[in-house]
C-alpha positions in Angstrom: 113.0 96.3 104.6 110.8 95.3 101.8 108.9 98.0 99.8 106.2 97.5 97.1 105.4 100.4 94.8 102.2 101.0 92.9 101.4 103.6 90.3 98.0 104.1 88.8 96.1 106.4 86.7 93.9 108.7 88.7 90.5 106.8 88.4 88.4 105.9 91.4 88.3 102.3 90.2 92.1 101.8 90.8 91.6 102.7 94.6 90.4 99.2 95.3 93.4 97.7 93.8 95.6 99.9 96.0 93.6 98.9 99.1 94.0 95.2 98.2 97.7 95.3 97.7 98.2 97.5 100.7 96.4 95.1 103.0 98.2 92.1 101.6 101.5 93.8 102.2 100.4 94.8 105.8 99.3 91.3 106.7 102.6 89.9 105.5 104.5 92.8 107.4 102.8 91.7 110.7 100.3 94.3 111.2 97.9 92.9 113.8 94.6 91.3 112.5 92.6 93.8 114.4 94.1 96.8 112.7 93.7 95.6 109.1 90.3 97.2 108.6 91.8 100.5 109.8 94.6 100.1 107.2 92.2 99.3 104.5 90.2 102.3 105.0 92.9 104.5 105.5 94.7 103.4 102.1 91.5 103.8 100.4 90.9 107.4 101.8 94.5 108.5 101.1 94.1 107.1 97.5 90.8 108.6 96.9 92.1 111.8 98.0 94.9 111.8 95.6 92.6 110.7 92.7 90.1 113.6 93.7 93.0 116.1 93.7 94.3 115.0 90.4 90.8 115.0 88.8 90.2 118.6 90.3 92.8 119.9 88.1 92.6 117.4 85.1 95.8 115.9 85.8 96.4 112.4 84.2 99.8 111.8 85.8 99.9 108.7 87.9 99.1 108.5 91.5 102.1 106.8 93.4 101.9 104.7 96.5 104.6 102.7 98.4 104.0 100.2 101.0 107.2 99.4 103.3 107.8 97.0 106.2 110.6 98.1 108.3 110.4 98.8 112.1 106.7 99.7 111.3 104.3 99.3 108.5 104.5 102.6 106.3 102.3 103.7 103.6 103.0 106.7 101.5 100.7 108.2 98.8 101.9 110.9 96.6 99.7 113.2 94.2 101.1 115.9 91.9 98.2 118.2 91.9 98.8 121.9 92.9 96.4 123.8 95.0 96.1 126.8 93.0 93.4 125.6 90.5 89.7 126.5 90.9 87.7 123.9 92.8 84.0 123.1 92.8 82.2 122.6 96.0 81.7 118.8 95.6 85.4 118.2 94.8 86.4 120.2 97.8 84.0 118.1 100.0 85.6 115.0 98.7 89.1 116.0 99.5 88.1 117.5 102.9 86.1 114.3 103.9 89.2 112.1 103.0 91.4 114.4 105.0 89.1 114.3 108.1 88.7 110.6 108.0 92.4 110.0 107.8 92.9 112.3 110.8 90.3 110.4 112.7 91.6 106.8 112.0 95.3 107.1 111.7 97.3 107.9 114.7 100.7 108.1 113.0 99.7 110.4 110.1 101.5 113.2 108.1 100.4 115.3 105.2 102.9 117.5 103.7 103.7 119.4 100.3 106.2 117.7 98.1 109.7 119.3 97.9 110.2 118.9 94.2 107.0 120.4 92.7 103.3 120.6 93.1 101.4 117.8 95.2 101.4 116.2 98.6 102.5 113.3 100.4 100.3 111.3 102.8 102.3 109.2 105.1 100.8 106.7 107.4 102.3 104.2 109.8 101.2 101.2 112.1 103.1 99.1 114.5 104.0 95.4 113.5 104.5 92.5 115.5 107.9 91.1 115.3 107.0 87.6 116.3 104.7 87.3 113.3 107.5 88.0 110.9 110.0 85.4 112.1 110.7 82.6 109.6 109.8 84.7 106.6 
């Protein structure tokens, strides 16, 4: 199983980079072409959610992402933002919209708090085609 890890400062401009890397890894892993747009959108929303959560509390720590190609294509996005800070309405809307979109487009989705401190992990998975991985 190969894993690509990416860390970036919590700025919206870096979400595009995460999407590009994630789709490239998905394509190489064997995610069917008709699901790549879903993968692209989901990675963008999960990373945008993490960025918004960091910005909400003024946290400059990196957002971490991992792309793995085991028996399925797995994407994990970690933020380190706690939920106890005051939140402005427009920031809450950004986080809520991202979470709602993720629930609508990703069949295999888990969002859970981190065990080792404040923050959350968004985990998303898609099936891969074994035949497309042969010879790599």
